[in-house]
C-alpha positions in Angstrom: -32.4 -28.8 5.3 -31.3 -29.0 8.9 -28.0 -27.5 10.2 -26.5 -31.0 10.7 -27.5 -32.3 7.3 -26.1 -29.1 5.6 -22.8 -29.5 7.4 -22.7 -33.2 6.5 -23.2 -32.4 2.9 -20.5 -29.8 3.0 -18.1 -32.2 4.7 -18.7 -34.7 1.9 -18.1 -32.0 -0.7 -14.9 -31.0 1.0 -13.8 -34.6 1.0 -14.6 -35.1 -2.7 -12.8 -31.8 -3.6 -9.8 -32.4 -1.3 -7.6 -33.7 -4.1 -8.1 -30.6 -6.1 -8.2 -27.9 -3.4 -5.4 -26.0 -5.0 -7.5 -25.5 -8.1 -10.9 -25.2 -6.4 -9.9 -22.8 -3.6 -6.5 -21.1 -4.1 -2.8 -21.9 -3.9 -2.5 -20.5 -0.5 -5.4 -22.5 0.9 -4.0 -25.8 -0.4 -1.6 -25.8 2.6 -4.5 -25.8 5.0 -5.4 -29.1 6.6 -8.6 -30.9 6.0 -9.5 -30.2 9.6 -8.9 -26.5 9.2 -11.2 -26.4 6.1 -13.9 -28.3 8.0 -13.6 -25.8 10.8 -13.9 -23.0 8.3 -17.1 -24.5 6.8 -18.4 -24.8 10.3 -17.5 -21.2 11.1 -19.4 -20.0 8.1 -22.5 -21.9 9.4 -22.5 -19.8 12.6 -22.2 -16.3 11.2 -25.5 -15.6 12.8 -23.6 -15.2 16.0 -22.0 -12.2 14.4 -25.3 -10.7 13.3 -24.8 -11.9 9.7 -27.1 -14.2 7.7 -25.1 -17.4 6.8 -27.3 -17.9 3.7 -25.6 -14.9 2.2 -22.3 -16.9 2.1 -23.9 -20.2 1.0 -23.3 -20.2 -2.7 -22.5 -23.9 -3.6 -20.9 -22.9 -6.9 -18.3 -20.8 -5.1 -15.1 -22.2 -3.6 -15.0 -22.4 0.2 -12.3 -19.7 0.5 -14.2 -17.4 -1.7 -17.2 -17.6 0.6 -15.0 -17.1 3.6 -13.5 -14.1 1.9 -16.9 -12.5 1.3 -17.8 -13.1 5.0 -14.5 -11.6 6.1 -15.1 -8.5 4.0 -18.4 -7.9 5.8 -16.9 -8.6 9.2 -14.1 -6.1 8.6 -15.9 -3.4 6.5 -19.5 -3.8 7.5 -22.1 -5.4 5.2 -24.1 -2.2 4.8 -21.8 0.3 3.1 -24.1 3.4 3.3 -27.7 4.4 3.6 -29.6 7.5 2.5 -29.6 10.2 5.2 -27.2 8.2 7.4 -24.1 10.4 7.4 -23.4 8.9 10.9 -22.4 5.6 9.2 -18.7 6.5 8.6 -16.6 3.7 7.1 -12.9 4.0 6.5 -11.7 1.2 4.2 -8.1 2.3 4.3 -8.0 2.2 8.1 -9.8 -1.2 8.2 -7.2 -2.5 5.6 -9.2 -5.4 4.3 -6.5 -6.5 1.8 -4.2 -7.3 4.8 -7.0 -9.3 6.4 -7.6 -11.2 3.1 -3.9 -12.0 2.9 -4.0 -13.3 6.5 -7.0 -15.4 5.7 -5.3 -17.1 2.7 -2.0 -17.6 4.5 -3.4 -18.9 7.8 -3.3 -22.6 8.7 -6.6 -21.9 10.6 -8.7 -19.5 8.5 -11.7 -19.9 10.8 -9.7 -18.2 13.5 -9.1 -15.2 11.2 -12.9 -14.8 10.9 -13.1 -15.1 14.7 -10.6 -12.3 15.1 -12.2 -10.1 12.5 -15.6 -10.5 14.3 -14.1 -9.1 17.5 -12.3 -6.1 16.2 -14.5 -3.5 18.0 -14.4 -3.4 21.8 -18.2 -3.6 21.9 -18.4 -6.8 19.9 -18.0 -9.2 22.8 -20.8 -7.8 25.0 -23.2 -7.3 22.1 -22.6 -10.8 20.8 -23.2 -12.2 24.2 -26.5 -10.3 24.4 -27.4 -11.5 20.9 -26.8 -15.1 22.0 -29.0 -14.7 25.0 -31.9 -13.3 23.0 -31.5 -15.9 20.2 -31.7 -18.6 22.9 -35.0 -17.1 24.2 -36.3 -16.8 20.6 -35.5 -20.5 20.1 -37.7 -21.3 23.1 -40.5 -19.3 21.6 -39.7 -15.8 22.8 -41.8 -14.1 25.4 -45.5 -14.0 25.6 -47.3 -10.9 24.3 -49.6 -9.2 26.8 -53.1 -8.8 25.6 -56.2 -6.9 26.9 -56.7 -3.3 27.9 -53.3 -1.7 27.3 -54.7 1.8 27.0 -55.1 2.3 30.8 -52.3 2.4 33.4 -51.8 -0.5 35.8 -51.0 0.9 39.2 -49.0 -0.9 41.9 -51.2 -2.6 44.5 -54.2 -2.9 42.1 -55.9 -6.2 41.3 -56.3 -7.1 37.6 -56.8 -10.8 36.9 -56.5 -10.3 33.1 -53.2 -8.3 33.0 -51.2 -9.2 36.1 -50.9 -12.9 35.3 -49.6 -12.1 31.8 -47.3 -9.5 33.2 -45.7 -12.1 35.6 -45.3 -14.5 32.8 -43.6 -11.9 30.6 -41.2 -10.7 33.2 -40.4 -14.2 34.4 -38.5 -14.8 31.2 -35.7 -12.7 32.6 -36.7 -12.4 36.2 -37.9 -15.7 37.6 -38.2 -14.1 41.1 -41.6 -12.7 40.2 -43.0 -16.2 40.4 -41.4 -17.2 43.7 -43.8 -17.5 46.6 -46.8 -16.5 44.5 -49.0 -18.4 42.1 -48.7 -17.3 38.5 -52.4 -16.6 38.5 -52.3 -14.2 41.5 -54.3 -11.2 40.3 -52.6 -8.7 42.7 -49.9 -6.4 41.4 -47.8 -7.0 44.5 -44.5 -5.6 45.7 -42.3 -8.3 44.2 -43.8 -7.8 40.8 -43.5 -4.0 41.2 -39.8 -4.3 41.9 -39.4 -6.4 38.7 -41.3 -3.8 36.7 -39.1 -1.0 38.1 -36.0 -3.0 37.1 -37.4 -3.5 33.6 -38.3 0.1 33.2 -34.8 1.2 34.3 -33.2 -1.2 31.8 -35.5 0.2 29.0 -34.7 3.8 29.8 -38.3 4.5 31.0 -39.3 6.2 34.2 -38.9 3.5 36.9 -42.0 4.4 38.9 -43.7 1.0 38.7 -46.7 2.4 36.9 -47.4 0.6 33.7 -48.6 3.0 31.0 -48.5 3.2 27.3 -44.7 3.3 26.9 -44.1 0.4 29.4 -46.8 -1.8 27.8 -45.2 -1.1 24.4 -41.7 -2.0 25.7 -43.0 -5.2 27.3 -44.7 -6.2 24.0 -41.6 -5.5 21.8 -40.9 -8.9 20.2 -37.6 -10.6 20.9 -37.0 -10.6 17.1 -37.0 -6.8 17.1 -34.4 -6.6 19.8 -32.3 -9.3 18.0 -32.5 -7.1 14.9 -31.2 -4.1 16.9 -28.2 -6.0 18.1 -27.4 -7.2 14.6 -27.5 -3.7 13.4 -25.3 -2.5 16.2 -22.7 -5.1 15.4 -22.6 -4.1 11.7 -22.6 -0.4 12.4 -19.4 -0.7 14.4 -17.4 -2.4 11.6 -14.8 -0.5 9.5 -15.3 2.7 11.5 -13.5 5.9 10.7 -11.3 7.2 13.5 -13.1 9.9 15.5 -11.6 13.3 16.1 -9.9 13.6 19.5 -12.0 16.5 20.6 -15.6 16.1 19.6 -19.3 16.4 20.5 -21.5 13.4 19.9 -25.3 13.4 20.2 -26.9 10.0 20.3 -30.5 10.6 19.2 -32.3 7.5 20.6 -30.4 7.7 23.9 -31.1 11.5 24.2 -27.5 12.2 25.3 -24.7 14.6 24.4 -21.1 13.8 25.2 -18.1 16.0 24.7 -15.0 13.9 24.5 -11.4 15.0 24.5 -8.6 12.5 24.1 -11.2 9.7 24.9 -12.0 11.4 28.2 -15.7 12.3 28.6 -15.6 16.0 29.6 -19.4 16.7 29.4 -22.3 14.3 29.5 -25.8 15.7 29.5 -29.4 15.0 28.6 -30.8 16.5 25.4 -34.2 16.9 23.8 -34.3 15.7 20.1 -36.8 15.9 17.2 -40.1 14.0 17.6 -40.7 11.2 15.1 -42.7 13.4 12.7 -39.9 16.1 12.8 -36.8 14.0 13.1 -33.4 15.3 13.9 -31.2 14.5 10.9 -27.9 12.7 11.2 -25.2 15.3 10.7 -21.4 15.5 10.7 -20.6 19.2 11.1 -18.6 21.6 13.3 -19.6 23.9 16.1 -18.2 27.3 15.0 -19.9 30.0 17.0 -22.2 30.8 19.9 -24.9 33.4 19.8 -25.9 35.0 23.1 -29.5 36.1 23.6 -30.6 34.8 20.2 -33.8 35.8 18.4 -35.8 33.0 16.8 -36.7 33.0 13.2 -39.6 30.6 13.3 -39.5 28.0 10.5 -42.5 28.0 8.2 -43.7 24.6 9.4 -43.6 25.6 13.0 -45.4 28.8 12.3 -48.2 27.1 10.4 -48.7 24.0 12.6 -47.6 25.1 16.1 -48.0 28.9 16.4 -51.1 29.6 14.3 -53.4 27.9 16.8 -51.9 29.9 19.6 -52.3 33.1 17.8 -56.0 32.2 17.2 -56.5 31.7 21.0 -54.7 34.8 22.2 -52.7 37.1 19.8 -52.1 39.6 22.6 -50.4 37.0 24.7 -48.2 35.9 21.8 -47.1 39.5 21.3 -46.3 39.7 25.0 -44.1 36.7 24.6 -42.1 38.5 22.0 -43.6 37.0 18.8 -43.7 39.4 15.9 -45.6 39.0 12.6 -44.2 40.2 9.3 -45.7 40.3 5.9 -44.1 41.3 2.6 -46.0 44.3 1.2 -44.8 46.0 -2.0 -41.5 44.1 -1.7 -40.9 45.4 1.9 -41.1 43.2 5.0 -43.6 45.0 7.2 -44.5 44.3 10.8 -48.2 43.5 11.4 -50.0 44.1 14.7 -51.3 40.6 15.5 -54.2 41.9 17.5 -55.7 43.5 14.4 -55.9 40.2 12.5 -58.7 37.6 12.3 -56.7 34.4 12.6 -59.7 32.2 11.8 -59.3 33.4 8.2 -55.9 31.7 8.0 -54.9 28.0 7.9 -51.9 25.8 7.5 -52.3 26.1 3.7 -52.9 29.9 3.8 -50.6 31.7 6.2 -48.7 34.6 4.5 -46.8 35.7 7.5 -43.2 35.4 8.8 -42.9 35.0 12.6 -39.9 36.0 14.7 -39.5 35.9 18.5 -37.4 38.5 20.3 -34.6 37.5 22.7 -35.8 37.1 26.2 -36.6 34.8 29.1 -39.4 33.0 27.2 -37.6 32.8 23.9 -37.9 29.3 22.5 -34.1 29.1 22.1 -33.4 30.3 25.6 -30.3 32.4 26.1 -27.8 30.5 24.0 -27.6 29.2 20.5 -24.7 26.9 19.4 -24.2 27.4 15.7 -23.1 24.5 13.5 -23.8 25.4 9.8 -25.7 22.8 7.8 -28.3 22.9 5.1 -31.0 21.6 7.5 -30.6 24.6 9.8 -30.2 22.4 12.8 -28.5 23.8 15.9 -28.1 23.2 19.6 -29.7 25.6 22.1 -30.9 26.5 25.6 -34.6 26.2 26.3 -37.1 27.6 28.8 -38.9 24.3 28.9 -36.6 22.7 31.6 -39.3 20.3 32.7 -38.8 18.1 29.6 -35.4 17.0 30.9 -37.2 15.1 33.7 -38.7 12.8 31.1 -36.9 9.6 30.1 -37.9 9.7 26.5 -37.2 13.2 25.1 -38.3 13.3 21.5 -40.2 16.6 21.6 -38.4 19.2 19.5 -38.9 20.1 15.8 -35.5 18.8 15.0 -33.0 21.0 16.8 -31.1 19.8 20.0 -32.2 21.3 23.3 -29.5 21.2 26.0 -29.9 20.3 29.6 -26.8 22.3 30.7 -26.0 24.8 28.0 -23.7 26.9 30.3 -21.5 23.9 30.8 -21.1 23.4 27.1 -20.5 27.1 26.7 -17.5 27.0 29.0 -16.0 24.1 27.1 -16.7 25.6 23.7 -14.7 28.7 24.7 -11.6 26.7 25.6 -8.5 28.6 24.3 -10.3 32.0 24.6 -8.9 33.4 27.9 -10.6 36.7 27.5 -13.9 34.9 28.1 -14.8 33.6 31.5 -18.0 33.0 33.6 -18.2 36.7 34.7 -18.1 37.9 31.1 -20.6 35.3 30.0 -23.0 36.6 32.7 -22.5 40.2 31.7 -23.3 39.6 28.0 -26.4 37.5 28.9 -27.6 40.2 31.3 -27.6 42.9 28.6 -30.3 41.0 26.6 -28.5 42.1 23.4 -27.8 39.5 20.7 -24.1 38.9 20.2 -22.4 36.2 18.1 -18.9 35.0 18.9 -16.8 32.8 16.7 -14.9 30.0 18.5 -11.2 29.9 18.5 -11.3 26.1 18.3 -14.3 24.8 16.3 -15.5 21.4 17.6 -16.5 18.5 15.4 -20.2 17.5 16.0 -21.7 14.2 15.1 -25.4 13.6 15.4 -25.8 9.8 15.3 -28.3 7.1 15.8 -27.2 4.1 18.0 -30.0 2.3 19.8 -27.5 -0.1 21.3 -24.7 1.2 23.5 -22.2 -0.5 25.8 -21.6 1.2 29.1 -19.2 -0.2 31.7 -19.3 -3.5 29.9 -23.2 -3.8 29.9 -25.4 -3.5 26.8 -28.0 -0.7 27.0 -30.8 -0.7 24.4 -33.2 2.0 23.6 -36.3 2.2 21.4 -35.9 2.6 17.7 -37.8 5.9 17.8 -37.3 6.8 14.1 -37.4 3.3 12.6 -33.8 3.7 11.4 -32.7 0.4 12.8 -35.6 -1.3 10.9 -34.4 0.3 7.7 -30.8 -0.7 8.3 -31.9 -4.3 9.1 -33.6 -4.5 5.7 -30.4 -3.4 4.0 -28.4 -5.9 6.1 -30.6 -8.8 5.1 -30.9 -7.8 1.4 -29.3 -10.3 -1.0 -25.8 -9.4 -1.9 -24.8 -12.1 -4.4 -22.4 -9.7 -6.0 -20.2 -9.9 -2.9 -19.2 -13.4 -3.8 -18.2 -12.2 -7.2 -16.1 -9.4 -5.7 -14.4 -11.9 -3.3 -12.8 -14.0 -6.0 -9.9 -16.3 -5.1 -6.5 -14.7 -4.9 -4.0 -15.5 -7.6 
């Protein structure tokens, strides 16, 4: 049934029921005018603008105000209450105060306006909803064309490629009509105007804006509009009913590869990070930074030892020893160091590797010179790294789960706030000794590892790839039938 026919049917139903509104809806709603109730029915029809599915609030056996109350609950508290492994989804029902919103809905002469207000509670709602409307309009026109052909090879600026260049122009013209100005759509040359459009697209997607179209750029170009719509819907729901954050905190946004230390809503530190790759995901955590370890050794996790280091020991055990890697084996109950150069590593495999590996502190230690300790059962921490080149990459999912820091010394200085005996000179002295030393912080800092592919920066929506598929999982929960919500949102006495 079309939108207009559904609304006409509802208007008729409202008219038939208008004599008995006090019984069918609630005593409070009986004072609302017929126009206000029609506006409310119309408002429920367009909940898609808020990222919700209007069909979830379309139970014909329920009174109009009951359906409105169910929608209001989701707008205020978020439809998805919790998900496994998502400690970063922090709702605070007391802070959101849904009972007060429900009272306002039933007391209002214009209940549709109450839904409007609830939908805009978070400061990010307006720009995200605007972006959602733009993408929905594009989807209604058929979306953007998928690029087909050889997407395994890189398309270089200035090259000629009749098969891919025309498709590329058509894809970018959806947002950037300039790529078609002064050139036929079938022009096979990857010219300067098209390159400029590609660079803009790459920058918006968080890719290296070099104009070269490789695997990541082809994938971004071919991301369906429906997938981006889903990300925006998730972003809206995730922001509802949020708990108040601590004034001083560290937040690491996994898909944006950024760390921010905020104090009284002022960003004190903002740096790039390297996070876990998709097969070794960084978990979402809500913990505290309690200590810093100078010149840390590395106790290599068993998985890293078997999958990453065993092949390197096979190639050159002497070189691994020179890099500070030590092998240990439990013999007669005692942990005994083994000379790696005496072993035949071809006799060992991922399934048969009876050794423990540790790496001494030093210049090439995988943790660098600093380890930021935040106790958790996943043994995740933040640390320095000798692999500085990775911070030049735009997508930085390369670690085995821990967080590598672009500027660890900057974070160190902030972490030692309130500890006047420590300054840059003392930091340098301790690091130069090469000795391992752990120092507890006077002011532990709350740390939140979270997953937001959609951010609003300076009023603009910035979207990043759903690298772990967590948005897709959230979207499934968001769209799952929740008929019990209508039962929960029964009319007020």
